[in-house]
N, C-alpha and C positions, 0 to 999 in steps of 0.2 A: 587558405593557409590556416594552420592550427594556432590558436592562441597559446602563449606560454601559461604556465600555472599561475604565475603572479598576475599577469594581465587579466586572465579569466576570472581570478578571485576578485580583483578590483572591480571589474565590469559587473560581476554578479552582485557584489556588495552594493554598488551604486544603484543597480536595477532593483534590488530587493528593497532598499531604503525608499526609493521612489514609489514602488508599488504599494508598500505598506502605508506610506504617508497618504497616498491617494485613496487607498481602501478605507483607512480610518476617517479621512475627511468625508468621503462619500457616505459612510455609515453614519457619521455625526449629523449629516444633513437630511437623513431619512426621518420619516414621521416617528413620533414618540408613542406609537401605538403600543398598547400594553400586551402582556401575556394573558393567560387564561384567567388569572385572578384580577385583571383590570389594572395591574401595576404599570406605571409609566416607567420610562428608562431611569429617571431619577430615583424611583422607589425600589429598583432592584439593587440588592447589595449582598454582602457576604462573600463566601468562597465558592468557586467552581473548580473541581479537581478532576483532571483526566490523566490517564496513563496508558501506555501501550506502544503500538507500532512505531518504530523509528522511521519507517518508510513515509509516514504521514508528516514528518517534522516540518518540511518546507511548506506544505499546505497548511499545517497547524499555525505556523507563524502568521500567515495571511489571515486565517480565520480569527486568530486571537486579536490581531490589529483591528479588524472590522468589528468584532464583538465588543472590544473594549472602547472603541470609538463611540459605539451606541450606548453601552452600559458601563460608564467609567467607574461606578462604585462597586462593581463586582471584581473581586480579586481572582484572576484566572491563572491556573497553572496546568501544564501538561508534561508528564515525565515520559520521554521516549525510551523506556526501558526495554522495549520489545513486546511483541504481541502476547506471548505466554505470560510474562510478568504483568502486563496490563490486565489480562483476564483474571489472573490471581488476585490482583489488588481490588478489582471491582467486586468479585465474588466475596472477598473478605470484608467488604464495606469500607475499604481505605480510599476509594475514589468514587466519584459520582457517575463516571462513565468510562468505558474502555475503548481504545482504538485497537482493532485486531485485524490482521491480514488473513485470518481464517475464521470461519463461523464457529460458534461454540459446538463442541461435540456433545454427545448425549449426556455424559456425566457432568460436564460443565453447565449444560443447559439446566439440568435439575438443580444444581447448586445455585445458579443465578436466580432461578425462580424462587428458591427459598430465601435468598438475600433480599428480594424485592417485596415490598408490601403489596399484597394482592396477587403476587405470584406470576405476573406477566412481565415479559421483557421485550425490548425492541432490538432488532439488529438491522441497521440501515446501511446499505452499500453506498457510502457517501464519497469514497475515494477509489477511482478506477485508474490503474496505471499499468503499463507493460513492465514485466520483469526482464531486464536485459541481461544477456550473457556477455560479460565484458572481459577484455583481456589486455595484456601489456606485452606487445611483441614488436620489436624494432622493425620499422619499414612496412608494417601491415596494419591497416586501419579498419578493414572490414573483412569478414569471412562468411561463407555459407556453410552451414552444418546441418546434417540430418539428425533427427532425434536420437537414433542409435549411436551416432558419433558423440553427441553431447553426453549421453549416458555412459559411453565407454570412457570418456575423459574423467568423469566424476566417480566412476567405480575404480579407476586406476588401471583399466585394461588398455587404454591408449595413453602412452607415457611421453611421446615425443611429438613436437609440432610438425615434423615432416612425415608423419604417419600416412600411409596410403589412403586411409579413410578420409583424412582431412584434405589431402591433395586432390582426391577425386572430384570434389565439388568446388575446388579453387584452383583451376588450371593456370590462371594468370597471376597467382600470388607466388612470391618467392618465400617459401617456408623454410626457416632455418633448422639446422640440426640442434634443437634446443629442448631440454627437458621441460615438461609441463608441470607447473605447480598448481594443483586444483585447490581452491580456497572455499571453505564453507562456513556457515554461521556456527558459532559455539553455543549461542544461547537458543532457547526455545523460540522459534521464529515462524510467524505466519508466512513470510517470504519463502522459507525452506519448505513449509507445508505445501504451498502452491507449486514450487519448483519440482519437488519430488512427486507431486500428483501428476504434473505434466510428464515427467520421465516414466512413471509407472503406466500411464495410459497410452503413451505413444511409443515406448521402447521397452515393453514388458519382458521381452526375451533377454534383454541386456540388464535392465534395471528391475530387479525382482523384489525390492523392499517396498512395503506398503507406504503410502504417503504419511508423513509425520513432520511435526514442527521441530523435532530434534533430529539432527543429522544421524542417519542410521548406520553408517559404515565407518570402519576404522581407517586411519591413514589420512593423508592430505593435511593442509594447513587449516587452522580454525581461528576465527576472531569474533568478538562480540559486536552485535548490532551492524547496521548498514555501513556506518562510518568506518567500522573496524575492518570489514572485508575489503571495502574499497581502498582503504589505506594500505593494506598488505599488497594488493594488486598494483597500486600506483608505484610502490617502492620495489617491486619484484619483477624483473624482466622474465617473461615466460609464464606468468601467473594468469589464472582465469577464475572468475567467480560469477555469481548471479546476484543481482541487486535491483532495486527500483531504478527504472530507466532515468529518472530525474537526477540520479547521482553518477551517471556514467562519465561526465566530464570529458576529458581528452582521451579516455581509454578507447581501444578498439571495440567494435560492437558486432555481434553475430546476427546474421539473418537466418531464420530457421525455416526448414522445409515445411511447406503447407501445400498438400497436393503436389502439383507439378511446378510450383513456384517456391521462391525463397522470400520470406517476408521479414522486413526489419521492424524492430519495435517502434511504435508510434502511438500517440494518444488515440488517433482515429482508428487504427487497427485493433487496439485494445477495446475500444468502445464497440466496434463492430461485432467482435466475438461475444461480448457480454449481452448484447441485444438479442443474440441468437442462442442464448443459454437458458435452460429451464430453472425454475425455482426448486429449492430443496423441498421435498414432500414431507408432510406431517409436522410442520412447525406451527407456531401460534399465529394469532391474528395479525400481530405487528412484527413478526419475524420474517424478514425478507431475504434470507440467505439464498445464494445463487449457486447452482451446480454448473461450473464453467465447462463449456464444450471444448475440451482440450484436443479432441480428435477431428476438429473441423478441417474441411478441405475448401472452405469458402475463400474466394478471392479477396485479398486485402484484409484477412482476419489473422490476428497474431495471438496464438494460443497460450503463450506463457504470460498470462495476465494475472495481475494481483487485484482482487476485489477486496478492499479494506473497509471494515465495518466500524460503525460506532454502536456500542452495546450499552444499553442502560435500562432503567426501570420505567414501566408505564406508570407505576404508582410509587412515590417516594414517601419517606416517613414524615417529612416536614415540607411546608409550603415554599420556603425560601429555596431549597434545593430543587424542587420541582420547577419553580419559575425560572431559575437560572439555567437548568438543563434544557427546558423547553425553548427559552430565548436563544440559547446557543445553537441548538439543532435547527431552529427556524432560520437562523442566519446561514448556517453551513449548507443547507439544501437550497437556499435561494439562488437565483441566477447570479446575483452580485457575489455571493459567497463562493459559488462554484467557479466563477470567472477569476476571482481573486486568487484562489488556490491554483487554478490552471496557469495563471500568469507567473506564479512563483515556482511551481513544482513541475509544470509541463504535463500534468495528468489530463485525463479526459473528463470534462464536465459531465455530470449525470444527465441522462435524457429526461425529457418532459414526463414520460411515463414513470420513470423511477422517482422523480420529484413528487408527482402526484401521489404515488404509493407511499413514499416516506411521510408526506404531509398528514396522512391519516394517523400515523403513529405519533407525530409531533402534537397534533391536535388532542390526542388522548392522554398526554402526559399530565399527571395531576398529583395531589398529595393525599395521603390517607386521611379519611374523615374521622 
């Protein structure tokens, strides 16, 4: 039985409060081992400012609780303004790190290197989560869709829920004669970048636009940030959108065609495709951007996956910022930090190999001499 919105919200609030309390308590009981400069928890202070992906917001709440439990004198803030805005704020020096659902492009990479003392940046894939295609359709909770069908819906070529392309893969569903309202992000979004990359790679004959963080087509409904598109779909019967799976709530969820199967979004399926995806070539020593294998036919792999990064400097202008960023990233990649995020957001904890890789970057964070 599906929970009502009120019941679900109350349950989530209670669970969130309990998780954050336990996270903060656990972090408080950890050792006061210092950062690179030998600082104890009591000696870390000042501000730590992050901005970026709204998809990370639930995970960030858990990370903030754990970090502040260990470092209570550091004032932490994170503005979930969207991936594009987060990258812009970091490059402009208005934040200490960015959360981004897409790796830096070549132009952004050059600008970020100029922003950082010493010219080296880190990109750590610290948040891995499926992007769910979610919909609001009375009497229908689940659908199977081919990539070309999803592409047709979002290009506007498929306009009604009883379209033969949808019906073909859902013979047991009662599909209404209901217009489709396709909803996309209005802001520059890493989620959009990942979603359009999936469509371009798997349905290129239908979706011909290059991957981009800004929605490339006219028409459809638009809203800012993850909460915005989810809100439109929740209030609009017949609507469909794409969003971090942790925000799907009571909406219907699409299973996408992978090989001969249909795979639903899950943390495990997202982690599986990332493990079988190569690194982006030609990046720096501490830049661990991933080229997601969208065309996988692997059993149990879900290809519409969001690999969300934390982007920062290997060398900062001052010791306080370097110490605070280092301590925060240390907590985020730890087993406790990843589990706290997974408990709140339902994402996939990073693998041991990704943790070991990220640790080399965290160990290298320092201040300009």
